[in-house]
N, CA, C, O and the ligand as a Tripos MOL2 file, in Angstrom:
@<TRIPOS>MOLECULE
protein
  305   303    77     0     0
PROTEIN
NO_CHARGES

@<TRIPOS>ATOM
      1 N          52.5650  138.8300  -32.4410 N.3       1 MET1
      2 CA         51.0030  138.6380  -31.8590 C.3       1 MET1
      3 C          50.9870  138.8180  -30.5280 C.2       1 MET1
      4 O          51.8790  138.4560  -29.7620 O.2       1 MET1
      5 N          49.7720  139.4920  -30.1710 N.am      2 LEU2
      6 CA         49.6680  139.9650  -28.6540 C.3       2 LEU2
      7 C          49.2700  138.6560  -28.0610 C.2       2 LEU2
      8 O          48.8550  137.6620  -28.6560 O.2       2 LEU2
      9 N          49.4570  138.8180  -26.8730 N.am      3 ASN3
     10 CA         49.1600  137.7880  -25.7360 C.3       3 ASN3
     11 C          47.6920  137.9960  -25.0750 C.2       3 ASN3
     12 O          47.4870  138.6670  -24.0630 O.2       3 ASN3
     13 N          46.7700  137.3470  -25.7790 N.am      4 TYR4
     14 CA         45.6440  137.4600  -24.9480 C.3       4 TYR4
     15 C          45.5160  136.0170  -24.2540 C.2       4 TYR4
     16 O          46.0290  135.0090  -24.7400 O.2       4 TYR4
     17 N          44.7960  136.0310  -23.0980 N.am      5 GLU5
     18 CA         44.6980  134.7280  -22.2670 C.3       5 GLU5
     19 C          43.2330  134.6890  -21.7940 C.2       5 GLU5
     20 O          42.5000  135.6730  -21.7010 O.2       5 GLU5
     21 N          42.9300  133.4970  -21.5280 N.am      6 MET6
     22 CA         41.6610  132.9570  -21.0280 C.3       6 MET6
     23 C          41.3880  134.0790  -19.8800 C.2       6 MET6
     24 O          42.3340  134.5760  -19.2680 O.2       6 MET6
     25 N          40.0680  134.4390  -19.6310 N.am      7 GLY7
     26 CA         39.9180  135.3090  -18.5180 C.3       7 GLY7
     27 C          39.9880  136.6480  -18.5250 C.2       7 GLY7
     28 O          39.4400  137.3640  -17.6860 O.2       7 GLY7
     29 N          40.8390  137.1430  -19.7180 N.am      8 ASP8
     30 CA         40.9030  138.5550  -20.1820 C.3       8 ASP8
     31 C          39.7100  139.1980  -20.3830 C.2       8 ASP8
     32 O          38.8610  138.5410  -20.9850 O.2       8 ASP8
     33 N          39.3730  140.4830  -19.9840 N.am      9 THR9
     34 CA         38.1530  140.9580  -20.4170 C.3       9 THR9
     35 C          38.6460  142.1740  -21.6820 C.2       9 THR9
     36 O          39.4770  143.0810  -21.6360 O.2       9 THR9
     37 N          37.8530  141.7750  -22.6190 N.am     10 VAL10
     38 CA         38.1730  142.9810  -23.8270 C.3      10 VAL10
     39 C          37.0230  143.8260  -24.4690 C.2      10 VAL10
     40 O          35.9090  143.3470  -24.2570 O.2      10 VAL10
     41 N          37.0450  144.8740  -25.1400 N.am     11 ALA11
     42 CA         36.2000  145.3560  -25.6780 C.3      11 ALA11
     43 C          36.6090  145.4360  -26.9260 C.2      11 ALA11
     44 O          37.7740  145.5260  -27.3150 O.2      11 ALA11
     45 N          35.2380  145.3900  -27.8140 N.am     12 LEU12
     46 CA         35.5610  145.1380  -29.2710 C.3      12 LEU12
     47 C          35.2320  146.4830  -30.0340 C.2      12 LEU12
     48 O          34.8690  147.4770  -29.4060 O.2      12 LEU12
     49 N          35.3580  146.4830  -31.2940 N.am     13 LYS13
     50 CA         34.8970  147.7750  -32.1150 C.3      13 LYS13
     51 C          33.5010  148.0990  -32.1820 C.2      13 LYS13
     52 O          33.1840  149.2720  -32.3820 O.2      13 LYS13
     53 N          32.5440  147.1300  -32.0260 N.am     14 LYS14
     54 CA         31.2410  147.1510  -31.8270 C.3      14 LYS14
     55 C          30.9630  146.3990  -30.7410 C.2      14 LYS14
     56 O          31.4750  145.2870  -30.6130 O.2      14 LYS14
     57 N          30.0830  146.9360  -29.7890 N.am     15 GLY15
     58 CA         29.4710  146.1630  -28.7600 C.3      15 GLY15
     59 C          28.5010  145.1890  -29.1020 C.2      15 GLY15
     60 O          28.1310  145.1580  -30.2760 O.2      15 GLY15
     61 N          28.0080  144.3600  -28.2600 N.am     16 HIS16
     62 CA         26.8290  143.2940  -28.5150 C.3      16 HIS16
     63 C          25.6230  144.0370  -28.6930 C.2      16 HIS16
     64 O          25.4850  145.1530  -28.1910 O.2      16 HIS16
     65 N          24.6020  143.3900  -29.4890 N.am     17 PRO17
     66 CA         23.3740  144.0520  -29.5560 C.3      17 PRO17
     67 C          22.4780  144.2540  -28.2560 C.2      17 PRO17
     68 O          21.5140  145.0110  -28.1380 O.2      17 PRO17
     69 N          23.0000  143.4410  -27.3580 N.am     18 CYS18
     70 CA         22.4470  143.6380  -25.9340 C.3      18 CYS18
     71 C          22.6570  145.1180  -25.3280 C.2      18 CYS18
     72 O          21.8560  145.5750  -24.5130 O.2      18 CYS18
     73 N          23.7950  145.8480  -25.7780 N.am     19 GLY19
     74 CA         24.1410  147.0650  -25.3260 C.3      19 GLY19
     75 C          25.4940  146.9730  -24.6390 C.2      19 GLY19
     76 O          26.0320  148.0440  -24.3560 O.2      19 GLY19
     77 N          26.1580  145.7650  -24.3110 N.am     20 GLU20
     78 CA         27.1560  145.8060  -23.4650 C.3      20 GLU20
     79 C          28.4040  145.5410  -24.4160 C.2      20 GLU20
     80 O          28.2770  144.9320  -25.4790 O.2      20 GLU20
     81 N          29.6470  146.0550  -23.9490 N.am     21 ASN21
     82 CA         30.8370  145.8200  -24.9110 C.3      21 ASN21
     83 C          31.9400  145.4120  -23.9920 C.2      21 ASN21
     84 O          33.0640  145.9110  -24.0520 O.2      21 ASN21
     85 N          31.6260  144.5890  -23.2320 N.am     22 LYS22
     86 CA         32.5230  143.6840  -22.5300 C.3      22 LYS22
     87 C          32.4770  142.2250  -22.7630 C.2      22 LYS22
     88 O          31.4440  141.5590  -22.8180 O.2      22 LYS22
     89 N          33.8670  141.7170  -22.9150 N.am     23 TRP23
     90 CA         33.7650  140.3090  -23.2730 C.3      23 TRP23
     91 C          34.8900  139.6490  -22.4210 C.2      23 TRP23
     92 O          36.0240  140.0650  -22.1810 O.2      23 TRP23
     93 N          34.3760  138.7110  -22.1000 N.am     24 GLU24
     94 CA         35.3170  137.5020  -21.5270 C.3      24 GLU24
     95 C          36.2130  136.7750  -22.6310 C.2      24 GLU24
     96 O          35.6740  136.5500  -23.7150 O.2      24 GLU24
     97 N          37.1130  136.5160  -22.4990 N.am     25 ILE25
     98 CA         37.8570  135.2570  -23.4320 C.3      25 ILE25
     99 C          37.7580  134.1590  -22.7160 C.2      25 ILE25
    100 O          38.2590  134.0590  -21.5960 O.2      25 ILE25
    101 N          37.1030  133.2310  -23.2970 N.am     26 LEU26
    102 CA         36.8530  131.9290  -22.6400 C.3      26 LEU26
    103 C          37.8980  130.7140  -23.3760 C.2      26 LEU26
    104 O          38.2870  129.7140  -22.7720 O.2      26 LEU26
    105 N          38.1770  130.9880  -24.5340 N.am     27 ARG27
    106 CA         39.0660  130.1360  -25.3460 C.3      27 ARG27
    107 C          40.0450  130.9090  -26.2360 C.2      27 ARG27
    108 O          39.5410  131.7170  -27.0170 O.2      27 ARG27
    109 N          41.3520  130.7720  -26.2220 N.am     28 THR28
    110 CA         42.2240  130.8110  -27.2110 C.3      28 THR28
    111 C          42.6230  130.0240  -28.1910 C.2      28 THR28
    112 O          42.2830  128.8460  -28.0730 O.2      28 THR28
    113 N          43.3170  130.3470  -29.2400 N.am     29 GLY29
    114 CA         43.7250  129.5370  -30.3530 C.3      29 GLY29
    115 C          43.6180  130.0030  -31.6250 C.2      29 GLY29
    116 O          43.6680  131.2020  -31.8990 O.2      29 GLY29
    117 N          43.4650  129.0750  -32.4720 N.am     30 ALA30
    118 CA         42.9510  129.4370  -33.7980 C.3      30 ALA30
    119 C          41.5520  130.1980  -34.0080 C.2      30 ALA30
    120 O          41.2730  131.0080  -34.8920 O.2      30 ALA30
    121 N          40.8940  129.8090  -33.1550 N.am     31 ASP31
    122 CA         39.6540  130.4930  -32.9640 C.3      31 ASP31
    123 C          39.4750  131.1050  -31.4430 C.2      31 ASP31
    124 O          40.0120  130.6930  -30.4150 O.2      31 ASP31
    125 N          38.7320  132.0040  -31.5720 N.am     32 ILE32
    126 CA         38.6890  132.6430  -30.1950 C.3      32 ILE32
    127 C          37.0790  132.7180  -29.4340 C.2      32 ILE32
    128 O          36.1340  133.3220  -29.9420 O.2      32 ILE32
    129 N          37.0310  132.1410  -28.4250 N.am     33 LYS33
    130 CA         35.6890  132.1200  -27.8130 C.3      33 LYS33
    131 C          35.3830  133.4790  -26.6820 C.2      33 LYS33
    132 O          36.0920  133.8450  -25.7440 O.2      33 LYS33
    133 N          34.4190  133.8950  -27.0320 N.am     34 LEU34
    134 CA         34.0210  135.0980  -26.3000 C.3      34 LEU34
    135 C          32.8700  134.9910  -25.4440 C.2      34 LEU34
    136 O          31.9770  134.2670  -25.8830 O.2      34 LEU34
    137 N          32.6670  135.5570  -24.2860 N.am     35 LYS35
    138 CA         31.1860  135.7510  -23.7580 C.3      35 LYS35
    139 C          30.9590  137.1450  -23.4510 C.2      35 LYS35
    140 O          31.8040  137.9220  -23.0060 O.2      35 LYS35
    141 N          29.6380  137.4220  -23.7480 N.am     36 CYS36
    142 CA         29.3150  138.9070  -23.5290 C.3      36 CYS36
    143 C          28.8800  138.8130  -22.1290 C.2      36 CYS36
    144 O          28.1880  137.9280  -21.6260 O.2      36 CYS36
    145 N          29.4390  139.9640  -21.5150 N.am     37 LEU37
    146 CA         29.4280  140.0740  -19.9710 C.3      37 LEU37
    147 C          28.0290  140.6560  -19.7260 C.2      37 LEU37
    148 O          27.6410  140.6650  -18.5580 O.2      37 LEU37
    149 N          27.2500  141.1270  -20.6510 N.am     38 GLY38
    150 CA         25.9210  141.7330  -20.4440 C.3      38 GLY38
    151 C          24.9120  140.7200  -20.4140 C.2      38 GLY38
    152 O          24.0860  140.6910  -19.5020 O.2      38 GLY38
    153 N          24.9200  139.8920  -21.3400 N.am     39 CYS39
    154 CA         23.7300  138.8010  -21.5930 C.3      39 CYS39
    155 C          24.3810  137.3150  -21.3810 C.2      39 CYS39
    156 O          23.6150  136.3580  -21.2660 O.2      39 CYS39
    157 N          25.6960  137.1410  -21.3330 N.am     40 ASP40
    158 CA         26.2340  135.7340  -21.2160 C.3      40 ASP40
    159 C          26.1860  135.0680  -22.5970 C.2      40 ASP40
    160 O          26.4590  133.8690  -22.5550 O.2      40 ASP40
    161 N          25.9530  135.4760  -23.5980 N.am     41 ARG41
    162 CA         25.8200  135.0140  -24.9100 C.3      41 ARG41
    163 C          27.3720  134.7270  -25.2780 C.2      41 ARG41
    164 O          28.2430  135.4960  -24.8730 O.2      41 ARG41
    165 N          27.6150  133.8420  -25.8870 N.am     42 GLN42
    166 CA         29.0450  132.9930  -26.2470 C.3      42 GLN42
    167 C          28.9440  133.0910  -27.9740 C.2      42 GLN42
    168 O          27.9890  132.7620  -28.6770 O.2      42 GLN42
    169 N          30.1490  133.6080  -28.3560 N.am     43 ILE43
    170 CA         30.4600  133.7430  -29.7870 C.3      43 ILE43
    171 C          31.7080  132.9930  -29.8990 C.2      43 ILE43
    172 O          32.4220  132.6660  -28.9510 O.2      43 ILE43
    173 N          31.9340  132.7220  -31.2640 N.am     44 TRP44
    174 CA         33.2740  132.3290  -31.7260 C.3      44 TRP44
    175 C          33.6850  133.3470  -32.7040 C.2      44 TRP44
    176 O          32.9070  133.8180  -33.5340 O.2      44 TRP44
    177 N          35.0050  133.7010  -32.5830 N.am     45 LEU45
    178 CA         35.6360  134.5070  -33.7380 C.3      45 LEU45
    179 C          36.9630  133.6960  -34.1660 C.2      45 LEU45
    180 O          37.6230  132.9820  -33.4120 O.2      45 LEU45
    181 N          37.2330  133.9610  -35.6000 N.am     46 THR46
    182 CA         38.6350  133.6480  -35.8300 C.3      46 THR46
    183 C          39.6220  134.4350  -35.3070 C.2      46 THR46
    184 O          39.3590  135.6120  -35.0560 O.2      46 THR46
    185 N          40.7700  133.9680  -35.0870 N.am     47 ARG47
    186 CA         41.7350  134.6840  -34.2920 C.3      47 ARG47
    187 C          41.9150  136.2270  -35.2920 C.2      47 ARG47
    188 O          42.0580  137.3310  -34.7670 O.2      47 ARG47
    189 N          41.8810  136.0530  -36.4170 N.am     48 ILE48
    190 CA         42.0850  137.2670  -37.4430 C.3      48 ILE48
    191 C          40.9900  138.0890  -37.4310 C.2      48 ILE48
    192 O          41.1930  139.3030  -37.4620 O.2      48 ILE48
    193 N          39.8370  137.6570  -37.3920 N.am     49 GLU49
    194 CA         38.5890  138.3940  -37.0700 C.3      49 GLU49
    195 C          38.6630  139.0790  -35.4900 C.2      49 GLU49
    196 O          38.2900  140.2340  -35.2840 O.2      49 GLU49
    197 N          39.0870  138.3750  -34.6440 N.am     50 PHE50
    198 CA         39.1410  139.0940  -33.3160 C.3      50 PHE50
    199 C          40.1750  140.1370  -33.2950 C.2      50 PHE50
    200 O          39.9450  141.1970  -32.7130 O.2      50 PHE50
    201 N          41.2670  139.9280  -33.8690 N.am     51 GLU51
    202 CA         42.3820  140.9200  -33.8960 C.3      51 GLU51
    203 C          41.9280  142.2430  -34.3890 C.2      51 GLU51
    204 O          42.2190  143.3650  -33.9740 O.2      51 GLU51
    205 N          40.9930  141.8020  -35.5660 N.am     52 LYS52
    206 CA         40.3610  143.1060  -36.2250 C.3      52 LYS52
    207 C          39.6560  143.9730  -35.3630 C.2      52 LYS52
    208 O          39.8750  145.1840  -35.3940 O.2      52 LYS52
    209 N          38.8330  143.4710  -34.5980 N.am     53 ARG53
    210 CA         37.5910  144.1030  -33.8860 C.3      53 ARG53
    211 C          38.0520  144.4270  -32.3450 C.2      53 ARG53
    212 O          37.3920  145.2470  -31.7060 O.2      53 ARG53
    213 N          39.2200  143.7630  -31.7300 N.am     54 VAL54
    214 CA         39.5730  144.2390  -30.2950 C.3      54 VAL54
    215 C          39.9830  145.5390  -30.4340 C.2      54 VAL54
    216 O          40.6710  146.0260  -31.3310 O.2      54 VAL54
    217 N          39.4450  146.1210  -29.3580 N.am     55 ARG55
    218 CA         39.9400  147.4880  -29.2680 C.3      55 ARG55
    219 C          40.6710  148.0770  -27.8210 C.2      55 ARG55
    220 O          41.4420  149.0360  -27.8100 O.2      55 ARG55
    221 N          40.3490  147.4600  -26.8630 N.am     56 LYS56
    222 CA         40.6110  147.6320  -25.5220 C.3      56 LYS56
    223 C          40.7200  146.3550  -24.7230 C.2      56 LYS56
    224 O          40.1520  145.3260  -25.0880 O.2      56 LYS56
    225 N          41.4310  146.4290  -23.6640 N.am     57 ILE57
    226 CA         41.6990  145.4730  -22.8120 C.3      57 ILE57
    227 C          41.7730  145.9280  -21.3250 C.2      57 ILE57
    228 O          42.4350  146.9120  -20.9930 O.2      57 ILE57
    229 N          41.0230  145.1260  -20.3930 N.am     58 LEU58
    230 CA         40.8480  145.7290  -19.0650 C.3      58 LEU58
    231 C          41.9260  144.8920  -18.1860 C.2      58 LEU58
    232 O          41.9690  143.6640  -18.1080 O.2      58 LEU58
    233 N          42.7260  145.7490  -17.5860 N.am     59 VAL59
    234 CA         43.8680  145.2180  -16.6420 C.3      59 VAL59
    235 C          43.6720  145.8200  -15.3340 C.2      59 VAL59
    236 O          43.8450  147.0290  -15.1770 O.2      59 VAL59
    237 N          43.3590  145.1290  -14.4840 N.am     60 GLU60
    238 CA         43.3760  145.6890  -13.0640 C.3      60 GLU60
    239 C          42.4600  146.9960  -13.1420 C.2      60 GLU60
    240 O          42.9010  148.0810  -12.7600 O.2      60 GLU60
    241 N          41.2430  146.8590  -13.6230 N.am     61 ASP61
    242 CA         40.3090  148.0150  -13.4810 C.3      61 ASP61
    243 C          40.5100  149.0390  -14.5480 C.2      61 ASP61
    244 O          39.5710  149.8100  -14.7450 O.2      61 ASP61
    245 N          41.7290  149.1800  -15.3590 N.am     62 LYS62
    246 CA         41.9550  149.9450  -16.1640 C.3      62 LYS62
    247 C          41.6470  149.6030  -17.8510 C.2      62 LYS62
    248 O          42.0070  148.5040  -18.2710 O.2      62 LYS62
    249 N          41.2360  150.1970  -18.4240 N.am     63 TRP63
    250 CA         40.9770  149.9750  -19.9510 C.3      63 TRP63
    251 C          42.3250  150.4370  -20.8030 C.2      63 TRP63
    252 O          42.6670  151.6180  -20.8670 O.2      63 TRP63
    253 N          42.9890  149.4420  -21.3990 N.am     64 ILE64
    254 CA         44.0840  149.9980  -22.1670 C.3      64 ILE64
    255 C          43.8920  149.6970  -23.4640 C.2      64 ILE64
    256 O          43.3720  148.6260  -23.7760 O.2      64 ILE64
    257 N          44.3130  150.6660  -24.4460 N.am     65 SER65
    258 CA         44.4500  150.4660  -25.6180 C.3      65 SER65
    259 C          45.2080  149.2100  -26.1190 C.2      65 SER65
    260 O          46.3140  148.8640  -25.7040 O.2      65 SER65
    261 N          44.3400  148.4530  -27.2360 N.am     66 ILE66
    262 CA         45.4340  147.3390  -27.4620 C.3      66 ILE66
    263 C          46.5430  147.8640  -28.4360 C.2      66 ILE66
    264 O          47.3940  147.0080  -28.6790 O.2      66 ILE66
    265 N          46.7370  149.1200  -29.0730 N.am     67 VAL67
    266 CA         47.6700  149.3730  -29.4100 C.3      67 VAL67
    267 C          48.8860  149.3850  -28.6640 C.2      67 VAL67
    268 O          49.9950  149.1330  -29.1360 O.2      67 VAL67
    269 N          48.6020  149.7290  -27.3160 N.am     68 ASN68
    270 CA         49.7290  149.9250  -26.2710 C.3      68 ASN68
    271 C          49.8710  148.5270  -25.3190 C.2      68 ASN68
    272 O          50.6050  148.3260  -24.3510 O.2      68 ASN68
    273 N          48.9980  147.7470  -25.8980 N.am     69 TYR69
    274 CA         49.1600  146.4340  -24.7680 C.3      69 TYR69
    275 C          50.1170  145.6000  -25.2490 C.2      69 TYR69
    276 O          50.2870  145.3190  -26.4360 O.2      69 TYR69
    277 N          50.8030  145.1660  -24.2300 N.am     70 LYS70
    278 CA         52.2840  144.2550  -24.4170 C.3      70 LYS70
    279 C          51.9740  142.9800  -24.1310 C.2      70 LYS70
    280 O          52.7890  142.1310  -24.4930 O.2      70 LYS70
    281 N          50.9250  142.6050  -23.5290 N.am     71 GLY71
    282 CA         50.6590  141.4520  -22.9640 C.3      71 GLY71
    283 C          50.5810  141.4610  -21.1730 C.2      71 GLY71
    284 O          51.1380  142.3510  -20.5310 O.2      71 GLY71
    285 N          49.9220  140.5030  -20.6090 N.am     72 ARG72
    286 CA         49.5910  140.9600  -19.3160 C.3      72 ARG72
    287 C          51.0180  140.8850  -18.3780 C.2      72 ARG72
    288 O          50.9630  141.5750  -17.3600 O.2      72 ARG72
    289 N          52.1130  140.2360  -18.5670 N.am     73 GLU73
    290 CA         53.1340  140.2480  -18.1010 C.3      73 GLU73
    291 C          53.9820  141.6430  -18.0460 C.2      73 GLU73
    292 O          54.7050  141.8980  -17.0820 O.2      73 GLU73
    293 N          53.8230  142.5880  -19.2380 N.am     74 ALA74
    294 CA         54.4350  143.7610  -19.3940 C.3      74 ALA74
    295 C          53.5450  144.7470  -18.5700 C.2      74 ALA74
    296 O          54.1550  145.7840  -18.3060 O.2      74 ALA74
    297 N          52.5950  144.7120  -18.2150 N.am     75 GLU75
    298 CA         51.7890  145.5150  -17.3070 C.3      75 GLU75
    299 C          51.8710  145.4940  -15.8610 C.2      75 GLU75
    300 O          51.1470  146.2120  -15.1720 O.2      75 GLU75
    301 N          52.7390  144.6860  -15.3700 N.am     76 LYS76
    302 CA         52.9310  144.6020  -14.0050 C.3      76 LYS76
    303 C          54.2640  145.3550  -13.6970 C.2      76 LYS76
    304 O          54.6760  145.4340  -12.5390 O.2      76 LYS76
    305 ZN         25.1100  140.7620  -24.8480 Zn       77 ZN77
@<TRIPOS>BOND
     1     1     2 1
     2     2     3 1
     3     3     4 2
     4     3     5 am
     5     5     6 1
     6     6     7 1
     7     7     8 2
     8     7     9 am
     9     9    10 1
    10    10    11 1
    11    11    12 2
    12    11    13 am
    13    13    14 1
    14    14    15 1
    15    15    16 2
    16    15    17 am
    17    17    18 1
    18    18    19 1
    19    19    20 2
    20    19    21 am
    21    21    22 1
    22    22    23 1
    23    23    24 2
    24    23    25 am
    25    25    26 1
    26    26    27 1
    27    27    28 2
    28    27    29 am
    29    29    30 1
    30    30    31 1
    31    31    32 2
    32    31    33 am
    33    33    34 1
    34    34    35 1
    35    35    36 2
    36    35    37 am
    37    37    38 1
    38    38    39 1
    39    39    40 2
    40    39    41 am
    41    41    42 1
    42    42    43 1
    43    43    44 2
    44    43    45 am
    45    45    46 1
    46    46    47 1
    47    47    48 2
    48    47    49 am
    49    49    50 1
    50    50    51 1
    51    51    52 2
    52    51    53 am
    53    53    54 1
    54    54    55 1
    55    55    56 2
    56    55    57 am
    57    57    58 1
    58    58    59 1
    59    59    60 2
    60    59    61 am
    61    61    62 1
    62    62    63 1
    63    63    64 2
    64    63    65 am
    65    65    66 1
    66    66    67 1
    67    67    68 2
    68    67    69 am
    69    69    70 1
    70    70    71 1
    71    71    72 2
    72    71    73 am
    73    73    74 1
    74    74    75 1
    75    75    76 2
    76    75    77 am
    77    77    78 1
    78    78    79 1
    79    79    80 2
    80    79    81 am
    81    81    82 1
    82    82    83 1
    83    83    84 2
    84    83    85 am
    85    85    86 1
    86    86    87 1
    87    87    88 2
    88    87    89 am
    89    89    90 1
    90    90    91 1
    91    91    92 2
    92    91    93 am
    93    93    94 1
    94    94    95 1
    95    95    96 2
    96    95    97 am
    97    97    98 1
    98    98    99 1
    99    99   100 2
   100    99   101 am
   101   101   102 1
   102   102   103 1
   103   103   104 2
   104   103   105 am
   105   105   106 1
   106   106   107 1
   107   107   108 2
   108   107   109 am
   109   109   110 1
   110   110   111 1
   111   111   112 2
   112   111   113 am
   113   113   114 1
   114   114   115 1
   115   115   116 2
   116   115   117 am
   117   117   118 1
   118   118   119 1
   119   119   120 2
   120   119   121 am
   121   121   122 1
   122   122   123 1
   123   123   124 2
   124   123   125 am
   125   125   126 1
   126   126   127 1
   127   127   128 2
   128   127   129 am
   129   129   130 1
   130   130   131 1
   131   131   132 2
   132   131   133 am
   133   133   134 1
   134   134   135 1
   135   135   136 2
   136   135   137 am
   137   137   138 1
   138   138   139 1
   139   139   140 2
   140   139   141 am
   141   141   142 1
   142   142   143 1
   143   143   144 2
   144   143   145 am
   145   145   146 1
   146   146   147 1
   147   147   148 2
   148   147   149 am
   149   149   150 1
   150   150   151 1
   151   151   152 2
   152   151   153 am
   153   153   154 1
   154   154   155 1
   155   155   156 2
   156   155   157 am
   157   157   158 1
   158   158   159 1
   159   159   160 2
   160   159   161 am
   161   161   162 1
   162   162   163 1
   163   163   164 2
   164   163   165 am
   165   165   166 1
   166   166   167 1
   167   167   168 2
   168   167   169 am
   169   169   170 1
   170   170   171 1
   171   171   172 2
   172   171   173 am
   173   173   174 1
   174   174   175 1
   175   175   176 2
   176   175   177 am
   177   177   178 1
   178   178   179 1
   179   179   180 2
   180   179   181 am
   181   181   182 1
   182   182   183 1
   183   183   184 2
   184   183   185 am
   185   185   186 1
   186   186   187 1
   187   187   188 2
   188   187   189 am
   189   189   190 1
   190   190   191 1
   191   191   192 2
   192   191   193 am
   193   193   194 1
   194   194   195 1
   195   195   196 2
   196   195   197 am
   197   197   198 1
   198   198   199 1
   199   199   200 2
   200   199   201 am
   201   201   202 1
   202   202   203 1
   203   203   204 2
   204   203   205 am
   205   205   206 1
   206   206   207 1
   207   207   208 2
   208   207   209 am
   209   209   210 1
   210   210   211 1
   211   211   212 2
   212   211   213 am
   213   213   214 1
   214   214   215 1
   215   215   216 2
   216   215   217 am
   217   217   218 1
   218   218   219 1
   219   219   220 2
   220   219   221 am
   221   221   222 1
   222   222   223 1
   223   223   224 2
   224   223   225 am
   225   225   226 1
   226   226   227 1
   227   227   228 2
   228   227   229 am
   229   229   230 1
   230   230   231 1
   231   231   232 2
   232   231   233 am
   233   233   234 1
   234   234   235 1
   235   235   236 2
   236   235   237 am
   237   237   238 1
   238   238   239 1
   239   239   240 2
   240   239   241 am
   241   241   242 1
   242   242   243 1
   243   243   244 2
   244   243   245 am
   245   245   246 1
   246   246   247 1
   247   247   248 2
   248   247   249 am
   249   249   250 1
   250   250   251 1
   251   251   252 2
   252   251   253 am
   253   253   254 1
   254   254   255 1
   255   255   256 2
   256   255   257 am
   257   257   258 1
   258   258   259 1
   259   259   260 2
   260   259   261 am
   261   261   262 1
   262   262   263 1
   263   263   264 2
   264   263   265 am
   265   265   266 1
   266   266   267 1
   267   267   268 2
   268   267   269 am
   269   269   270 1
   270   270   271 1
   271   271   272 2
   272   271   273 am
   273   273   274 1
   274   274   275 1
   275   275   276 2
   276   275   277 am
   277   277   278 1
   278   278   279 1
   279   279   280 2
   280   279   281 am
   281   281   282 1
   282   282   283 1
   283   283   284 2
   284   283   285 am
   285   285   286 1
   286   286   287 1
   287   287   288 2
   288   287   289 am
   289   289   290 1
   290   290   291 1
   291   291   292 2
   292   291   293 am
   293   293   294 1
   294   294   295 1
   295   295   296 2
   296   295   297 am
   297   297   298 1
   298   298   299 1
   299   299   300 2
   300   299   301 am
   301   301   302 1
   302   302   303 1
   303   303   304 2
@<TRIPOS>SUBSTRUCTURE
     1 MET1         2 RESIDUE 1 A MET
     2 LEU2         6 RESIDUE 1 A LEU
     3 ASN3        10 RESIDUE 1 A ASN
     4 TYR4        14 RESIDUE 1 A TYR
     5 GLU5        18 RESIDUE 1 A GLU
     6 MET6        22 RESIDUE 1 A MET
     7 GLY7        26 RESIDUE 1 A GLY
     8 ASP8        30 RESIDUE 1 A ASP
     9 THR9        34 RESIDUE 1 A THR
    10 VAL10       38 RESIDUE 1 A VAL
    11 ALA11       42 RESIDUE 1 A ALA
    12 LEU12       46 RESIDUE 1 A LEU
    13 LYS13       50 RESIDUE 1 A LYS
    14 LYS14       54 RESIDUE 1 A LYS
    15 GLY15       58 RESIDUE 1 A GLY
    16 HIS16       62 RESIDUE 1 A HIS
    17 PRO17       66 RESIDUE 1 A PRO
    18 CYS18       70 RESIDUE 1 A CYS
    19 GLY19       74 RESIDUE 1 A GLY
    20 GLU20       78 RESIDUE 1 A GLU
    21 ASN21       82 RESIDUE 1 A ASN
    22 LYS22       86 RESIDUE 1 A LYS
    23 TRP23       90 RESIDUE 1 A TRP
    24 GLU24       94 RESIDUE 1 A GLU
    25 ILE25       98 RESIDUE 1 A ILE
    26 LEU26      102 RESIDUE 1 A LEU
    27 ARG27      106 RESIDUE 1 A ARG
    28 THR28      110 RESIDUE 1 A THR
    29 GLY29      114 RESIDUE 1 A GLY
    30 ALA30      118 RESIDUE 1 A ALA
    31 ASP31      122 RESIDUE 1 A ASP
    32 ILE32      126 RESIDUE 1 A ILE
    33 LYS33      130 RESIDUE 1 A LYS
    34 LEU34      134 RESIDUE 1 A LEU
    35 LYS35      138 RESIDUE 1 A LYS
    36 CYS36      142 RESIDUE 1 A CYS
    37 LEU37      146 RESIDUE 1 A LEU
    38 GLY38      150 RESIDUE 1 A GLY
    39 CYS39      154 RESIDUE 1 A CYS
    40 ASP40      158 RESIDUE 1 A ASP
    41 ARG41      162 RESIDUE 1 A ARG
    42 GLN42      166 RESIDUE 1 A GLN
    43 ILE43      170 RESIDUE 1 A ILE
    44 TRP44      174 RESIDUE 1 A TRP
    45 LEU45      178 RESIDUE 1 A LEU
    46 THR46      182 RESIDUE 1 A THR
    47 ARG47      186 RESIDUE 1 A ARG
    48 ILE48      190 RESIDUE 1 A ILE
    49 GLU49      194 RESIDUE 1 A GLU
    50 PHE50      198 RESIDUE 1 A PHE
    51 GLU51      202 RESIDUE 1 A GLU
    52 LYS52      206 RESIDUE 1 A LYS
    53 ARG53      210 RESIDUE 1 A ARG
    54 VAL54      214 RESIDUE 1 A VAL
    55 ARG55      218 RESIDUE 1 A ARG
    56 LYS56      222 RESIDUE 1 A LYS
    57 ILE57      226 RESIDUE 1 A ILE
    58 LEU58      230 RESIDUE 1 A LEU
    59 VAL59      234 RESIDUE 1 A VAL
    60 GLU60      238 RESIDUE 1 A GLU
    61 ASP61      242 RESIDUE 1 A ASP
    62 LYS62      246 RESIDUE 1 A LYS
    63 TRP63      250 RESIDUE 1 A TRP
    64 ILE64      254 RESIDUE 1 A ILE
    65 SER65      258 RESIDUE 1 A SER
    66 ILE66      262 RESIDUE 1 A ILE
    67 VAL67      266 RESIDUE 1 A VAL
    68 ASN68      270 RESIDUE 1 A ASN
    69 TYR69      274 RESIDUE 1 A TYR
    70 LYS70      278 RESIDUE 1 A LYS
    71 GLY71      282 RESIDUE 1 A GLY
    72 ARG72      286 RESIDUE 1 A ARG
    73 GLU73      290 RESIDUE 1 A GLU
    74 ALA74      294 RESIDUE 1 A ALA
    75 GLU75      298 RESIDUE 1 A GLU
    76 LYS76      302 RESIDUE 1 A LYS
    77 ZN77       305 GROUP 0 **** ****
């Protein structure tokens, strides 16, 4: 299982209808709470749904494909 943390910024398979595709993780656990950074709308996804939809994660201003992401510690 990948190590997502509160405060991480991710891109999903599909962006929000407002046009933005940057989401901040507000809560992790069995369900994941995300905030759209375009319009501040908050949504809940189940972890399974989240892991199906997430594509990239922003680490120090670089987008990393989730396939290559091993957790924040591994990027240091
Ligand atoms: Zn939005």
